[in-house]
N, C-alpha and C positions, 0 to 999 in steps of 0.2 A: 492479510490472510492469503493463503494459496487460492488461486482461482479454480483450480481443479487438481486435486492431489493425485489423480490417476494420470495426468497428462504426461508425466515423465516416461511412461511406458508406451506411449502411442507412436512416437516418431522413430524412424529408422536409426539404429545405433551409429555412432560416429567412429569411423575407423581412422587410423593415422593418415592414410592416403587421402581420405575425404577431407580431413582437417587441413592437411598440407595444401591440397588443391584450393580450399577456401582461403587459406592464408596468402597464397600466391596472388590472389585477386586484389589485395589491399596495398595501399601505398605506405608501407612501413619504413620507407627510406632505405631499403635494401633487403636481402634475403633474410628469412626468419627460421628459427628452429621451433618445432612444435612438440608438445607433450600431450598425448591423448588422454591423460588423467583429468577428470573434471576438477574444476576449481571452485571453492566457495561452498555455501550452504543452500544455494537456490535449487528449487524443485521444478521450475517451469522451463526455463531455457537451458541449453547446454553451454556451459561456460568453460573456457580454456585460457591458459596463459601461453603466449608465444614470445620468444626472445629474438632480437636481432642476433645474427650469427656471431658478432663480436661481444655479445652480452652487455652492450652499452645501454640498452633500453628494453623494457618489456611492455607488452600490450595485453589487453583483454580481447579475446575473439569469442563471439557468441553466435550460436545458432538459435534464432528466434523460434519459439514454439508456435508454429502456424496453425496448430489445432486450437490453441487458445486465442492467438492473435491472427485473425484471418486476413488482415490487411497490413502486412509488414511495411510496405512502402509508405502508407499513411501514418503508421506508427513512427517511422523514422522521420517523416516530415514534422511530426509533433516534437520529437526529441531534438531535432536540429533547430527548429524554431525557438524552442524554449531555452536551449543551451546557448544559442547566439544571443538571446536577450539577456540571459544571466551573465554571459561573458562581458557584455557592454556595461552592465550594472557593476560588476565586480571591478572592472578597470576604473570606472568613474569613482568608485569608493577607495581606490588605492590598493585593492586586493590582488591576489594571484590567481588568475583564471585557470592556470594549469593545474591547480590543486583544488579550487573551490567550486568547480563544476565539471561535469563530464565533457570530454573533448572527443568528438567523433572523428575517426580516421576514414577518409574516403577510399573508395576503390581506385584502382589505376585508371579507370575510365571516368572517374569523378562522381560516381554514384554514392549514395549513402548506405546502400546494402548490396550484397552479392547474392544472386540466385544460382544455386548449384544445379547439376544435371538432374537431381532427384526432386527438384522443386523446393529444396531447403533455402531459407533466407538467413544470411549471415551479416553481422555488423561488427565493427571493431572500435575500441576506445583506447586512449592512452591509459596506462596503469597509473593510478594515483599512489605514489610511493609513501612509505613511512606513515601508514595509517593502520588503524585496527577497526574491526567490526564487532560491536558488542552483540552477543546473542541473547542476553537478558539484562534486565535492570539490576545492576550490582549495587547501586547507591543512589541517594537522592541527587547527588551531583551529576551522575550519569544521565538521569532522567531529565534534569533541568537542561543539560547540554543538548540533548536530543531535541527538547522543546524549543530552545533558542534557535537551533539550526533549522528546524522545520518552519518556525515562525519567520526567520530571515528569508528562507526560500519563498514563502508565500508573499512576503512584503516586496521582494525584488521582482516578483511576477505580477504585482497588483495592477500594473498598467499594460499587461499583455492582453491582447484581444482573445479572451477565452473561447468565444463562439467560433473562432477560426480553427480550433483544434478538432481533429478526428476523435470520434468516440471509439476507443480501441476495444472496449467490451461494452456492448449495448446495455443501457439501463442498469449499470453496475450497482449504484447506490439509490435506485428508485424503490424506496421502502414500500409505497403502496403496491407496486408491481410484485415485490417479494411476498407481500400479504396475499395478493390475488393468486399467486402461484401456490401458496400454502393452501388456500381454499380449494383449489382444483385438486391438489393431492389428497386433501381430506375427503372431498366428495368421492373421489375414485377409490380411496382406501384399498389399494391394490393388494396389500398383504394382510389386510385385516388387523392392522396395528392400532387403529384409532381407539379401540376399546381400552388400550393400555395407557392412554395419555389424556384422559379427560380433563385433568387439572391443567395440563399444559395448553390444551385447546382453549379452555376457558380463559387462561392467562392472555393468550394472543387476542382472542375475541374482545376482551375487555379493553384492549389497547389499539383497536382499529383506528380510532380517530388520531391517536398519537402518531401513527405512521405518516400522516399527511402534514404534520406541523411544518417541517422545513420546506417542503416543496410549495406549500401554500404561502409561506413567507416570501419565497422567491417569486412566485406568480404575482403576489401583491406589490412587488418592488421594494419590499422591506429590507431584503438582504441581497447582495450582488452575486452574480455568476462569476466564479473565479477559476483560475488555473489551479487544479488540485492534483495531488500526487496519487491519492487513493490506495496507497499501500504503505502506511506510515509506521511500520514496525521498526523497532529500535535498530535492527541490523541493516536498515537502508540509509543510515547516516554514518559516514566515515568519520572517525575520530583521529585527530592528529596524535601520533604515538608519543611525541615529545611533550606537547602542552596539555593533552587530555581534552582539548576543545573540539567540538564538532566543526568540520570544515566543508563537507560536501554531501549533498543528497544524491543517492544513486537509485538504480532500478526505476527508470522513468517510463517504463512501458505502459503504465496505467495513468500517465499524465493526461488529463481530460478536462473538459468543462465540468465544474462541480461547485460545491460549497465548502467554505473554510471549516464548517462544522463537521464535514466528513473526515477530513484529515485529523483534526483535533480529536474527534470522537473515537476514531479507530485507535489512536495512540493511547487514549485513556482506557479503552476496552482491554487492550493487551498489556498495558503497563501499570495501571493503578490498582492492581490486586496482586496478591501473593500466592495465587493458586494456578495450577495447570488448567489449560482451556478445557480439558476433558476430565476434570476432577470428579470422580463418582460420589464422593462424600460431600454433600452440599453444606455440611456444618463447617467445612474448611474453606468455603468460598467467602472472600471478604473484600468488599470495595473499600479502598483506602482513600478517604477524603483528603488526608494530608498529602498523599502523592498527587492526587488531582490538583491540589492547590500549588504544589511545587511545579507541576507541568504547566498549569495555566499561567502562573506568573512568568515562567521562562518564555513561554510562547508569546504572551502579550508584550513582553519586553522588546521583542523584535518585530512582531506583526501588528501590535495594537495601534500604531500610529495611522495605519491605513484602514482601520475598522471603525464602523459606526457603533453606537450603543446597541442597536438592534442586532448587529452581527455578533458583537461580543456575547450578548445574551443567548444567541443561537448556539454558541459553543457547548453550553450545558446540555441543550437538547441534542446536540450531535453525539455526546457521550451516551445519552440514553438510547437514542435511535440506532446508532451503529451497533450497539450491544443487542438491542431488541432484534434488529434486522438479521444479525448474525445467528441469533438463536432461532429465528424463524427459518432461516436457510437450513440449519442443521436438522430441525424437526421436519421440514419438507422432505429432505433427503431420507430421513428415517422412514417416513410414510411411503416413499417411493421405492424403498429397497436398498438404500445406501449405495447408489450407483455413482454419486458425484464425489463425495469426500471419502477418502480411503479410511477404512475401519480396521482396527486391530482386535476387536472383540465384539460380541453381540451387544447391542444397545449402546455402542460407542457414540453414535450421533445423538442419541437420546441424552446421554450424560453431558455431551457438549452443549446441547440446547438448554438443559436444566441449569448448567453453570451460568450461561448467559442470562437466563431469566432470574436467577438468584441475584446476580449483579444488578440487573435492572430494578428489581424490588428494593435493593439497598440504596441505589441511586435515588429512587423516588422518595425514600424516607428522608433524605438530606438534600432534596432538590433545591429548596430555597437557599440553602448555604452554597450549593453549586452555582446558582445564578449570581449570588452576591460576590463570590470569588471571581467569576468570569467578567462581571460587570459591576464593580463595587459602587459606581456613581449612580446607577439607576437600574434597579431590578424590579 
């Protein structure tokens, strides 16, 4: 999900001269040509494509949103550490690290990012050619491919020391903290909206203990701290245009210490249903257990070897809790006046929250089956 849908309006706009100045700071192997048109579908960072003057190669040049990511140097330490680790694993497996992981281009002074005169932070990557980005799940095969690629990403990072990573967004998937923030917003009831959402309030209160399940398992040593991506939507996996196979996980800004259940769960939240996130008609909201199974089997086919029974079981909880957490965040923003997530209509955040809660209810109804699918040997 977007971290803050209003962020794109906060930073100073990028002019061609600012872009060219930033590009000139990087070691692209020669002069480059810049195009000030934004590239891709991202809403957080400013992303551009630059070409070598002879058009022999192109690169991604990005201005990092420092309103969202306040420690860009730490963020890039994460990215460089993780991609170095991935590159070694890919080479050992006989793969192609130029295509199967992001490759950071250093500045001419050898830094991982460039700070411009306005305080903007820039970084550059090789462009991964002959790939496509899916914006939605078009088929079961697409969803399985994304699952396999994300599972492989986790498996390749299974021996990376997660605790050494910077937390680029503090307490991002701390569900008990999200619950506490909701309670504060409810107590304040700044706009007098609580009276409109009594059933939603009851829904959240009835699941207070659920919010603690995953972090309690972590604290008890039942599941491990891992390197997690934390934004596992389908368009963060590059698909090989020729083979249709997933080859590279991108958008590593939220790579942090976390739980495998977070990445698995957020993919299920966004992919295993056939409705829009803000569907106002709750009768159209449908959790698709079959798509859940498709994703789980794909994910476990590449990640399962490094996972215990307890961790596999936690994946089903991840689907429930990431969906519940997202709904709590939407409802918190509704209570506080819709200042965090951009809205296009009155009650937009309320519709979003209700959709998440409907999905949670439907997951609860088939939760035994979800556990069995994630961990068929022991649930």
